C-alpha beads as a LAMMPS data file, in Angstrom:
LAMMPS data file: protein, C-alpha beads

421 atoms
420 bonds

1 atom types
1 bond types

-500.0 500.0 xlo xhi
-500.0 500.0 ylo yhi
-500.0 500.0 zlo zhi

Masses

1 110.0

Atoms # bond

1 1 1 250.196 107.278 -310.722
2 1 1 248.911 103.494 -311.189
3 1 1 252.607 102.360 -311.297
4 1 1 253.501 104.372 -308.319
5 1 1 250.447 103.149 -306.195
6 1 1 251.227 99.743 -307.350
7 1 1 254.658 100.079 -306.156
8 1 1 253.442 100.968 -302.843
9 1 1 251.023 98.153 -302.604
10 1 1 253.848 95.637 -303.590
11 1 1 256.351 97.210 -300.978
12 1 1 253.593 96.772 -298.302
13 1 1 253.166 93.232 -299.341
14 1 1 257.005 92.403 -299.273
15 1 1 257.276 94.061 -295.760
16 1 1 254.705 91.709 -294.518
17 1 1 256.718 88.775 -295.817
18 1 1 260.156 90.110 -294.422
19 1 1 258.692 91.875 -291.266
20 1 1 260.680 89.596 -288.972
21 1 1 264.126 91.061 -290.404
22 1 1 263.372 94.649 -290.290
23 1 1 261.056 94.967 -287.379
24 1 1 263.950 95.877 -284.770
25 1 1 265.329 98.441 -287.370
26 1 1 261.858 99.897 -287.646
27 1 1 261.558 100.223 -283.864
28 1 1 264.705 102.304 -283.847
29 1 1 263.442 104.614 -286.549
30 1 1 260.279 104.962 -284.964
31 1 1 261.891 105.874 -281.572
32 1 1 264.046 108.413 -283.434
33 1 1 261.113 110.076 -285.113
34 1 1 259.377 110.150 -281.729
35 1 1 262.077 111.976 -280.061
36 1 1 262.481 114.225 -282.923
37 1 1 258.710 115.093 -282.900
38 1 1 258.633 115.607 -279.238
39 1 1 261.504 117.732 -279.046
40 1 1 260.120 120.143 -281.746
41 1 1 256.525 119.972 -280.725
42 1 1 256.957 120.002 -277.008
43 1 1 259.805 122.763 -277.549
44 1 1 257.339 125.092 -279.520
45 1 1 254.663 124.635 -276.909
46 1 1 257.291 125.301 -273.998
47 1 1 258.553 128.554 -275.985
48 1 1 254.961 129.730 -276.155
49 1 1 254.306 129.063 -272.294
50 1 1 257.607 131.060 -271.617
51 1 1 256.354 133.764 -274.222
52 1 1 253.019 133.838 -272.725
53 1 1 254.297 134.136 -269.249
54 1 1 256.397 137.079 -270.083
55 1 1 253.530 138.769 -271.761
56 1 1 251.473 138.575 -268.416
57 1 1 254.071 140.872 -266.886
58 1 1 255.357 142.945 -269.838
59 1 1 252.658 143.033 -272.370
60 1 1 252.215 141.403 -275.897
61 1 1 254.598 141.896 -278.562
62 1 1 254.855 145.081 -279.609
63 1 1 253.060 146.669 -276.839
64 1 1 254.120 150.483 -276.949
65 1 1 253.826 152.549 -273.784
66 1 1 253.043 156.389 -274.084
67 1 1 254.023 158.362 -270.941
68 1 1 253.199 162.168 -270.926
69 1 1 255.984 164.329 -269.829
70 1 1 254.296 167.622 -270.063
71 1 1 255.702 170.592 -271.981
72 1 1 259.531 169.827 -272.313
73 1 1 262.486 171.534 -273.751
74 1 1 265.201 169.312 -274.823
75 1 1 268.866 169.681 -275.555
76 1 1 270.523 166.935 -277.771
77 1 1 274.384 166.213 -278.216
78 1 1 275.993 165.488 -281.397
79 1 1 275.028 161.779 -281.082
80 1 1 271.612 162.509 -280.503
81 1 1 271.331 161.879 -276.948
82 1 1 269.337 163.995 -274.144
83 1 1 271.762 166.226 -272.497
84 1 1 269.329 168.706 -270.810
85 1 1 265.568 168.427 -270.154
86 1 1 263.440 171.430 -268.717
87 1 1 259.994 172.158 -268.153
88 1 1 258.272 175.366 -269.220
89 1 1 254.995 176.960 -267.740
90 1 1 252.635 175.711 -270.762
91 1 1 249.101 175.967 -270.390
92 1 1 247.862 173.115 -268.395
93 1 1 245.374 170.822 -269.710
94 1 1 242.804 168.525 -267.998
95 1 1 242.963 164.828 -267.896
96 1 1 240.091 164.598 -270.170
97 1 1 241.588 166.853 -272.592
98 1 1 244.768 164.813 -272.593
99 1 1 242.831 161.582 -273.178
100 1 1 241.039 163.018 -276.087
101 1 1 244.408 164.284 -277.698
102 1 1 246.246 160.912 -277.272
103 1 1 243.254 158.688 -278.346
104 1 1 242.618 160.804 -281.516
105 1 1 246.180 160.224 -282.646
106 1 1 245.689 156.438 -282.030
107 1 1 242.523 156.545 -284.026
108 1 1 244.447 158.294 -286.953
109 1 1 246.836 155.469 -287.093
110 1 1 243.973 152.987 -286.811
111 1 1 245.015 151.492 -283.549
112 1 1 241.899 149.802 -281.927
113 1 1 243.771 147.823 -279.196
114 1 1 244.675 150.742 -276.704
115 1 1 244.334 151.247 -272.944
116 1 1 244.788 153.955 -270.510
117 1 1 246.286 153.167 -267.233
118 1 1 246.445 154.944 -263.870
119 1 1 247.465 153.848 -260.482
120 1 1 245.995 154.715 -257.133
121 1 1 245.267 153.251 -253.574
122 1 1 242.062 152.909 -251.623
123 1 1 240.671 151.555 -248.544
124 1 1 238.090 148.687 -248.595
125 1 1 235.947 147.469 -245.934
126 1 1 236.280 143.691 -245.120
127 1 1 234.802 141.402 -242.411
128 1 1 238.052 141.856 -240.537
129 1 1 238.117 145.601 -241.030
130 1 1 239.284 148.223 -243.346
131 1 1 242.251 147.126 -245.442
132 1 1 244.317 149.169 -248.266
133 1 1 244.327 147.892 -251.638
134 1 1 246.214 148.887 -254.814
135 1 1 243.850 149.870 -257.752
136 1 1 244.668 150.157 -261.609
137 1 1 242.417 151.868 -263.941
138 1 1 242.408 150.577 -267.188
139 1 1 240.363 150.004 -270.342
140 1 1 238.866 146.721 -271.430
141 1 1 241.616 145.995 -274.095
142 1 1 244.209 145.771 -271.163
143 1 1 243.013 142.086 -270.572
144 1 1 244.019 140.836 -273.860
145 1 1 247.151 143.156 -273.849
146 1 1 248.447 141.285 -270.749
147 1 1 246.728 138.020 -270.970
148 1 1 244.721 138.502 -267.737
149 1 1 243.335 135.107 -266.633
150 1 1 240.140 134.930 -264.500
151 1 1 239.207 132.304 -262.158
152 1 1 235.793 133.396 -261.728
153 1 1 233.363 136.095 -263.101
154 1 1 234.321 138.409 -266.138
155 1 1 236.589 141.084 -267.107
156 1 1 235.893 144.780 -267.671
157 1 1 233.551 145.624 -270.328
158 1 1 232.810 149.084 -272.068
159 1 1 229.613 149.464 -270.302
160 1 1 231.336 149.429 -266.831
161 1 1 232.518 153.101 -267.702
162 1 1 228.999 154.220 -267.036
163 1 1 228.037 152.147 -263.922
164 1 1 227.088 154.261 -260.791
165 1 1 228.735 151.619 -258.798
166 1 1 232.337 150.873 -259.966
167 1 1 232.983 147.335 -261.046
168 1 1 236.256 145.620 -259.736
169 1 1 238.280 142.797 -260.804
170 1 1 240.180 141.506 -257.812
171 1 1 242.843 139.222 -257.146
172 1 1 242.669 136.204 -255.147
173 1 1 243.935 137.660 -251.763
174 1 1 241.622 140.661 -251.763
175 1 1 238.802 138.487 -252.844
176 1 1 239.505 136.284 -249.757
177 1 1 239.691 139.062 -247.421
178 1 1 236.490 140.307 -248.819
179 1 1 234.601 137.134 -247.768
180 1 1 233.963 135.781 -251.251
181 1 1 231.156 138.304 -252.113
182 1 1 228.668 137.188 -254.916
183 1 1 230.046 138.450 -258.115
184 1 1 227.936 141.164 -259.882
185 1 1 225.390 141.549 -257.152
186 1 1 226.888 142.011 -253.680
187 1 1 228.266 145.466 -253.044
188 1 1 231.391 146.448 -250.878
189 1 1 232.512 149.740 -249.599
190 1 1 235.293 151.922 -250.610
191 1 1 236.700 154.736 -248.347
192 1 1 238.738 157.761 -249.054
193 1 1 241.975 158.750 -247.700
194 1 1 242.547 158.083 -243.940
195 1 1 240.995 160.904 -241.912
196 1 1 238.084 161.427 -244.199
197 1 1 234.720 160.292 -244.144
198 1 1 233.925 159.941 -248.034
199 1 1 232.807 156.442 -249.242
200 1 1 231.594 154.943 -252.412
201 1 1 229.926 151.379 -253.189
202 1 1 231.427 149.067 -255.638
203 1 1 230.652 145.737 -257.070
204 1 1 233.079 142.803 -257.529
205 1 1 232.496 141.263 -261.045
206 1 1 235.517 139.108 -261.571
207 1 1 238.499 137.384 -259.678
208 1 1 241.642 136.917 -261.157
209 1 1 243.427 133.444 -261.373
210 1 1 246.229 132.915 -258.640
211 1 1 249.655 134.167 -259.577
212 1 1 252.332 134.093 -257.157
213 1 1 254.091 137.000 -258.859
214 1 1 251.189 139.570 -258.012
215 1 1 249.305 137.913 -255.172
216 1 1 251.677 139.229 -252.485
217 1 1 249.034 142.177 -251.821
218 1 1 245.489 142.989 -252.387
219 1 1 245.046 144.545 -255.984
220 1 1 242.019 145.375 -257.904
221 1 1 241.292 146.696 -261.629
222 1 1 238.563 148.916 -262.343
223 1 1 237.291 150.983 -265.643
224 1 1 238.970 154.245 -266.171
225 1 1 235.672 155.840 -266.197
226 1 1 234.832 154.793 -262.815
227 1 1 238.030 156.515 -261.118
228 1 1 236.580 159.899 -260.852
229 1 1 233.885 158.336 -258.641
230 1 1 236.139 156.912 -256.251
231 1 1 236.232 158.787 -252.722
232 1 1 238.907 161.250 -252.638
233 1 1 239.751 161.048 -256.140
234 1 1 237.756 163.554 -258.343
235 1 1 238.279 164.600 -262.016
236 1 1 241.775 165.815 -261.566
237 1 1 242.958 162.788 -260.108
238 1 1 241.826 160.485 -262.802
239 1 1 244.690 161.293 -265.178
240 1 1 246.349 158.352 -266.942
241 1 1 249.941 157.920 -266.041
242 1 1 250.548 156.156 -269.420
243 1 1 248.694 154.968 -272.414
244 1 1 249.220 151.485 -274.020
245 1 1 248.838 150.747 -277.839
246 1 1 249.341 147.243 -279.064
247 1 1 250.487 147.237 -282.632
248 1 1 251.755 144.571 -285.059
249 1 1 255.304 143.587 -284.644
250 1 1 256.442 144.454 -288.141
251 1 1 254.774 148.128 -287.604
252 1 1 256.192 148.743 -284.124
253 1 1 259.063 151.147 -284.874
254 1 1 257.295 152.969 -287.526
255 1 1 254.352 153.563 -285.307
256 1 1 256.603 154.523 -282.504
257 1 1 258.174 157.167 -284.460
258 1 1 254.857 158.557 -285.827
259 1 1 253.238 158.619 -282.383
260 1 1 256.299 160.295 -280.971
261 1 1 256.356 163.135 -283.651
262 1 1 252.574 163.630 -283.727
263 1 1 252.036 163.748 -279.925
264 1 1 255.052 166.276 -279.512
265 1 1 253.145 168.805 -281.814
266 1 1 249.877 168.720 -279.812
267 1 1 248.980 171.112 -277.078
268 1 1 249.417 168.046 -274.425
269 1 1 253.176 168.702 -274.476
270 1 1 255.868 166.027 -274.755
271 1 1 255.306 162.141 -274.879
272 1 1 257.843 159.366 -274.682
273 1 1 257.034 156.438 -276.673
274 1 1 259.040 153.232 -276.205
275 1 1 258.205 149.555 -276.390
276 1 1 256.956 147.994 -273.260
277 1 1 257.308 144.362 -274.061
278 1 1 260.266 142.234 -275.005
279 1 1 260.380 139.130 -277.316
280 1 1 261.676 135.603 -277.477
281 1 1 265.196 136.787 -278.587
282 1 1 266.021 137.112 -274.856
283 1 1 265.561 133.541 -274.546
284 1 1 268.337 132.049 -276.737
285 1 1 269.446 129.653 -274.132
286 1 1 266.203 127.852 -274.443
287 1 1 266.324 127.688 -278.177
288 1 1 269.996 126.355 -278.068
289 1 1 268.944 123.656 -275.579
290 1 1 266.010 122.804 -278.083
291 1 1 268.581 122.523 -280.681
292 1 1 270.974 120.308 -278.775
293 1 1 268.200 117.906 -278.214
294 1 1 267.215 117.858 -281.728
295 1 1 270.630 117.136 -282.736
296 1 1 270.681 114.190 -280.400
297 1 1 267.453 113.002 -282.051
298 1 1 268.990 113.343 -285.567
299 1 1 271.762 111.100 -284.646
300 1 1 269.667 108.469 -283.247
301 1 1 267.600 108.894 -286.394
302 1 1 270.828 108.150 -288.575
303 1 1 271.960 105.208 -286.248
304 1 1 268.400 103.701 -287.041
305 1 1 268.860 104.229 -290.747
306 1 1 272.245 102.598 -290.631
307 1 1 270.652 99.356 -289.066
308 1 1 267.826 99.682 -291.643
309 1 1 270.764 99.696 -294.542
310 1 1 272.239 96.571 -293.101
311 1 1 269.126 94.712 -292.859
312 1 1 268.125 95.733 -296.523
313 1 1 271.460 94.539 -297.680
314 1 1 270.947 91.115 -296.068
315 1 1 267.309 90.875 -297.651
316 1 1 268.610 91.463 -300.965
317 1 1 271.114 88.582 -300.619
318 1 1 268.300 86.408 -299.640
319 1 1 265.970 87.659 -302.679
320 1 1 268.427 86.969 -305.533
321 1 1 266.276 84.076 -307.012
322 1 1 263.115 86.181 -306.821
323 1 1 264.722 89.120 -308.490
324 1 1 266.236 87.172 -311.157
325 1 1 262.995 85.631 -311.969
326 1 1 261.327 88.987 -312.108
327 1 1 264.057 90.139 -314.568
328 1 1 263.516 86.992 -316.558
329 1 1 259.813 88.001 -317.151
330 1 1 260.784 91.506 -318.413
331 1 1 260.958 93.752 -315.329
332 1 1 263.345 96.533 -315.905
333 1 1 266.127 97.921 -313.701
334 1 1 264.054 100.931 -312.795
335 1 1 261.135 98.819 -311.729
336 1 1 263.398 96.696 -309.625
337 1 1 265.150 99.692 -308.343
338 1 1 261.710 101.350 -307.365
339 1 1 260.420 98.327 -305.723
340 1 1 263.298 98.030 -303.513
341 1 1 263.380 101.694 -302.728
342 1 1 259.647 101.745 -301.972
343 1 1 259.943 98.769 -299.597
344 1 1 262.385 101.011 -297.484
345 1 1 260.348 103.975 -297.767
346 1 1 256.899 102.465 -297.035
347 1 1 258.599 100.928 -293.910
348 1 1 260.174 103.900 -292.318
349 1 1 256.933 105.924 -293.194
350 1 1 254.767 103.633 -291.161
351 1 1 257.429 103.743 -288.458
352 1 1 257.448 107.389 -288.568
353 1 1 253.660 107.595 -288.449
354 1 1 253.805 105.441 -285.436
355 1 1 256.484 107.855 -283.891
356 1 1 254.664 110.858 -284.494
357 1 1 251.353 109.774 -283.443
358 1 1 252.915 108.479 -280.106
359 1 1 254.712 112.187 -279.867
360 1 1 251.379 114.000 -280.194
361 1 1 249.785 111.618 -277.736
362 1 1 252.489 112.269 -275.138
363 1 1 252.708 116.009 -275.593
364 1 1 248.985 116.388 -275.550
365 1 1 248.333 114.138 -272.496
366 1 1 246.778 115.796 -269.655
367 1 1 249.655 115.355 -267.364
368 1 1 251.766 117.200 -269.669
369 1 1 249.284 119.989 -270.496
370 1 1 249.169 120.657 -266.824
371 1 1 252.806 121.095 -266.630
372 1 1 252.583 123.750 -269.630
373 1 1 249.652 125.495 -267.724
374 1 1 251.670 125.921 -264.573
375 1 1 254.428 127.115 -266.550
376 1 1 252.432 130.001 -267.716
377 1 1 250.672 128.834 -270.829
378 1 1 247.233 130.723 -270.944
379 1 1 246.109 129.613 -274.401
380 1 1 247.086 126.097 -275.088
381 1 1 247.935 125.929 -278.701
382 1 1 247.396 122.764 -281.036
383 1 1 250.285 120.583 -281.446
384 1 1 252.724 122.234 -284.008
385 1 1 251.845 121.017 -287.556
386 1 1 255.561 121.844 -288.513
387 1 1 256.695 119.380 -285.964
388 1 1 254.453 116.525 -287.484
389 1 1 255.579 117.332 -291.078
390 1 1 259.149 117.465 -289.983
391 1 1 258.734 113.905 -288.527
392 1 1 257.213 112.548 -291.367
393 1 1 259.786 113.970 -293.711
394 1 1 262.548 112.813 -291.673
395 1 1 261.236 109.396 -291.765
396 1 1 260.793 109.450 -295.486
397 1 1 264.137 110.752 -295.971
398 1 1 265.645 107.783 -293.883
399 1 1 263.831 105.457 -296.033
400 1 1 265.179 106.858 -299.227
401 1 1 268.757 106.811 -297.668
402 1 1 268.555 103.335 -296.304
403 1 1 266.748 101.870 -299.365
404 1 1 268.806 103.551 -302.248
405 1 1 272.014 101.392 -301.813
406 1 1 270.027 97.872 -301.504
407 1 1 267.892 98.793 -304.465
408 1 1 270.903 99.758 -306.642
409 1 1 272.456 96.420 -305.833
410 1 1 269.246 94.705 -306.778
411 1 1 269.135 96.284 -310.162
412 1 1 272.658 94.525 -310.925
413 1 1 271.263 90.986 -310.161
414 1 1 270.924 88.978 -313.400
415 1 1 268.759 86.065 -314.430
416 1 1 272.051 83.781 -314.537
417 1 1 272.539 84.605 -310.809
418 1 1 268.963 83.293 -310.076
419 1 1 269.824 79.991 -311.900
420 1 1 272.970 79.541 -310.018
421 1 1 271.434 80.368 -306.492

Bonds

1 1 1 2
2 1 2 3
3 1 3 4
4 1 4 5
5 1 5 6
6 1 6 7
7 1 7 8
8 1 8 9
9 1 9 10
10 1 10 11
11 1 11 12
12 1 12 13
13 1 13 14
14 1 14 15
15 1 15 16
16 1 16 17
17 1 17 18
18 1 18 19
19 1 19 20
20 1 20 21
21 1 21 22
22 1 22 23
23 1 23 24
24 1 24 25
25 1 25 26
26 1 26 27
27 1 27 28
28 1 28 29
29 1 29 30
30 1 30 31
31 1 31 32
32 1 32 33
33 1 33 34
34 1 34 35
35 1 35 36
36 1 36 37
37 1 37 38
38 1 38 39
39 1 39 40
40 1 40 41
41 1 41 42
42 1 42 43
43 1 43 44
44 1 44 45
45 1 45 46
46 1 46 47
47 1 47 48
48 1 48 49
49 1 49 50
50 1 50 51
51 1 51 52
52 1 52 53
53 1 53 54
54 1 54 55
55 1 55 56
56 1 56 57
57 1 57 58
58 1 58 59
59 1 59 60
60 1 60 61
61 1 61 62
62 1 62 63
63 1 63 64
64 1 64 65
65 1 65 66
66 1 66 67
67 1 67 68
68 1 68 69
69 1 69 70
70 1 70 71
71 1 71 72
72 1 72 73
73 1 73 74
74 1 74 75
75 1 75 76
76 1 76 77
77 1 77 78
78 1 78 79
79 1 79 80
80 1 80 81
81 1 81 82
82 1 82 83
83 1 83 84
84 1 84 85
85 1 85 86
86 1 86 87
87 1 87 88
88 1 88 89
89 1 89 90
90 1 90 91
91 1 91 92
92 1 92 93
93 1 93 94
94 1 94 95
95 1 95 96
96 1 96 97
97 1 97 98
98 1 98 99
99 1 99 100
100 1 100 101
101 1 101 102
102 1 102 103
103 1 103 104
104 1 104 105
105 1 105 106
106 1 106 107
107 1 107 108
108 1 108 109
109 1 109 110
110 1 110 111
111 1 111 112
112 1 112 113
113 1 113 114
114 1 114 115
115 1 115 116
116 1 116 117
117 1 117 118
118 1 118 119
119 1 119 120
120 1 120 121
121 1 121 122
122 1 122 123
123 1 123 124
124 1 124 125
125 1 125 126
126 1 126 127
127 1 127 128
128 1 128 129
129 1 129 130
130 1 130 131
131 1 131 132
132 1 132 133
133 1 133 134
134 1 134 135
135 1 135 136
136 1 136 137
137 1 137 138
138 1 138 139
139 1 139 140
140 1 140 141
141 1 141 142
142 1 142 143
143 1 143 144
144 1 144 145
145 1 145 146
146 1 146 147
147 1 147 148
148 1 148 149
149 1 149 150
150 1 150 151
151 1 151 152
152 1 152 153
153 1 153 154
154 1 154 155
155 1 155 156
156 1 156 157
157 1 157 158
158 1 158 159
159 1 159 160
160 1 160 161
161 1 161 162
162 1 162 163
163 1 163 164
164 1 164 165
165 1 165 166
166 1 166 167
167 1 167 168
168 1 168 169
169 1 169 170
170 1 170 171
171 1 171 172
172 1 172 173
173 1 173 174
174 1 174 175
175 1 175 176
176 1 176 177
177 1 177 178
178 1 178 179
179 1 179 180
180 1 180 181
181 1 181 182
182 1 182 183
183 1 183 184
184 1 184 185
185 1 185 186
186 1 186 187
187 1 187 188
188 1 188 189
189 1 189 190
190 1 190 191
191 1 191 192
192 1 192 193
193 1 193 194
194 1 194 195
195 1 195 196
196 1 196 197
197 1 197 198
198 1 198 199
199 1 199 200
200 1 200 201
201 1 201 202
202 1 202 203
203 1 203 204
204 1 204 205
205 1 205 206
206 1 206 207
207 1 207 208
208 1 208 209
209 1 209 210
210 1 210 211
211 1 211 212
212 1 212 213
213 1 213 214
214 1 214 215
215 1 215 216
216 1 216 217
217 1 217 218
218 1 218 219
219 1 219 220
220 1 220 221
221 1 221 222
222 1 222 223
223 1 223 224
224 1 224 225
225 1 225 226
226 1 226 227
227 1 227 228
228 1 228 229
229 1 229 230
230 1 230 231
231 1 231 232
232 1 232 233
233 1 233 234
234 1 234 235
235 1 235 236
236 1 236 237
237 1 237 238
238 1 238 239
239 1 239 240
240 1 240 241
241 1 241 242
242 1 242 243
243 1 243 244
244 1 244 245
245 1 245 246
246 1 246 247
247 1 247 248
248 1 248 249
249 1 249 250
250 1 250 251
251 1 251 252
252 1 252 253
253 1 253 254
254 1 254 255
255 1 255 256
256 1 256 257
257 1 257 258
258 1 258 259
259 1 259 260
260 1 260 261
261 1 261 262
262 1 262 263
263 1 263 264
264 1 264 265
265 1 265 266
266 1 266 267
267 1 267 268
268 1 268 269
269 1 269 270
270 1 270 271
271 1 271 272
272 1 272 273
273 1 273 274
274 1 274 275
275 1 275 276
276 1 276 277
277 1 277 278
278 1 278 279
279 1 279 280
280 1 280 281
281 1 281 282
282 1 282 283
283 1 283 284
284 1 284 285
285 1 285 286
286 1 286 287
287 1 287 288
288 1 288 289
289 1 289 290
290 1 290 291
291 1 291 292
292 1 292 293
293 1 293 294
294 1 294 295
295 1 295 296
296 1 296 297
297 1 297 298
298 1 298 299
299 1 299 300
300 1 300 301
301 1 301 302
302 1 302 303
303 1 303 304
304 1 304 305
305 1 305 306
306 1 306 307
307 1 307 308
308 1 308 309
309 1 309 310
310 1 310 311
311 1 311 312
312 1 312 313
313 1 313 314
314 1 314 315
315 1 315 316
316 1 316 317
317 1 317 318
318 1 318 319
319 1 319 320
320 1 320 321
321 1 321 322
322 1 322 323
323 1 323 324
324 1 324 325
325 1 325 326
326 1 326 327
327 1 327 328
328 1 328 329
329 1 329 330
330 1 330 331
331 1 331 332
332 1 332 333
333 1 333 334
334 1 334 335
335 1 335 336
336 1 336 337
337 1 337 338
338 1 338 339
339 1 339 340
340 1 340 341
341 1 341 342
342 1 342 343
343 1 343 344
344 1 344 345
345 1 345 346
346 1 346 347
347 1 347 348
348 1 348 349
349 1 349 350
350 1 350 351
351 1 351 352
352 1 352 353
353 1 353 354
354 1 354 355
355 1 355 356
356 1 356 357
357 1 357 358
358 1 358 359
359 1 359 360
360 1 360 361
361 1 361 362
362 1 362 363
363 1 363 364
364 1 364 365
365 1 365 366
366 1 366 367
367 1 367 368
368 1 368 369
369 1 369 370
370 1 370 371
371 1 371 372
372 1 372 373
373 1 373 374
374 1 374 375
375 1 375 376
376 1 376 377
377 1 377 378
378 1 378 379
379 1 379 380
380 1 380 381
381 1 381 382
382 1 382 383
383 1 383 384
384 1 384 385
385 1 385 386
386 1 386 387
387 1 387 388
388 1 388 389
389 1 389 390
390 1 390 391
391 1 391 392
392 1 392 393
393 1 393 394
394 1 394 395
395 1 395 396
396 1 396 397
397 1 397 398
398 1 398 399
399 1 399 400
400 1 400 401
401 1 401 402
402 1 402 403
403 1 403 404
404 1 404 405
405 1 405 406
406 1 406 407
407 1 407 408
408 1 408 409
409 1 409 410
410 1 410 411
411 1 411 412
412 1 412 413
413 1 413 414
414 1 414 415
415 1 415 416
416 1 416 417
417 1 417 418
418 1 418 419
419 1 419 420
420 1 420 421
């Protein structure tokens, strides 16, 4: 270890002496490492932004959708496809009984990230008059499943199921139409279907972040436990249209088959279980684009290495006397080789560190992170460590490749060469 550290110190000293000869080549290496690191780091963060953007609409990977279809009689063909589907007059169950059956099966499989989901519409009193709005009843885990972003207030909590006044999380258009009421304190009025006088008091507890894909109409979320209290709904109208279960990707298919089998044997009837989300495999075009840019960066890196090789060869020719004197004092060929190699490696590692630092500073700059946020990045991840390691490894590899040939030539210099020079 002492010899290795000494060779590094010696190489750094030689670089300071010959810095004018190799500076331009190191600039090329630093720029190549910078380009390679930016491509890998920025590409990883861009992929995360695109993935999160998809998860906001289709759910996390792997999110299973469980839809009740009642008591079904299915007929399959030889390939296993359904060719006939009919319903029978089985004993009907209440929404509460259906919830208990499905949630029990999810508990048996150890699935804690789950949510019920039900859709309905209501009429809400605003300063401009009564407007219609779409309501979605969910459980608190829905927010994590679909990466719901809030601009103000909070998301739904377990305690909201027991509120006398239902808690609502509204989107920006509805919040503006309501006159921006105080969150958690000021109440609003919900009305039943047109022609009825039923009404209920509710409270807005959160406002979702602006989203052009969903802000085209007034929308709101409320806890499933508060649906029955809505005017014109009642217990029978609080049935979940589907259940959502977020499971580890490696267990998705196995859990799906188990759920479908277990639920089909329950009094609730037949359920269809299928993946609700899709993964990054549908974004291969972006991956190919990243690989193409990385290939260009590698070519630039090799060109920088070639320039460094030329400079190193020229430097060896100017150092014949120095190397010959070192050999006369007992320096072995291995020591001379290691010294020449380490000069190149230390130089490219320093250049690579500068390139990596510049890449991290660029990708994490506020104006770049704002672009990622607008692209749909909910949780801004740290700069990928793999990109940093790859950049430094590439710089080291360039140093080894660029220094091996000049170092090998240096080992063949003899003492007599120093005398002649």
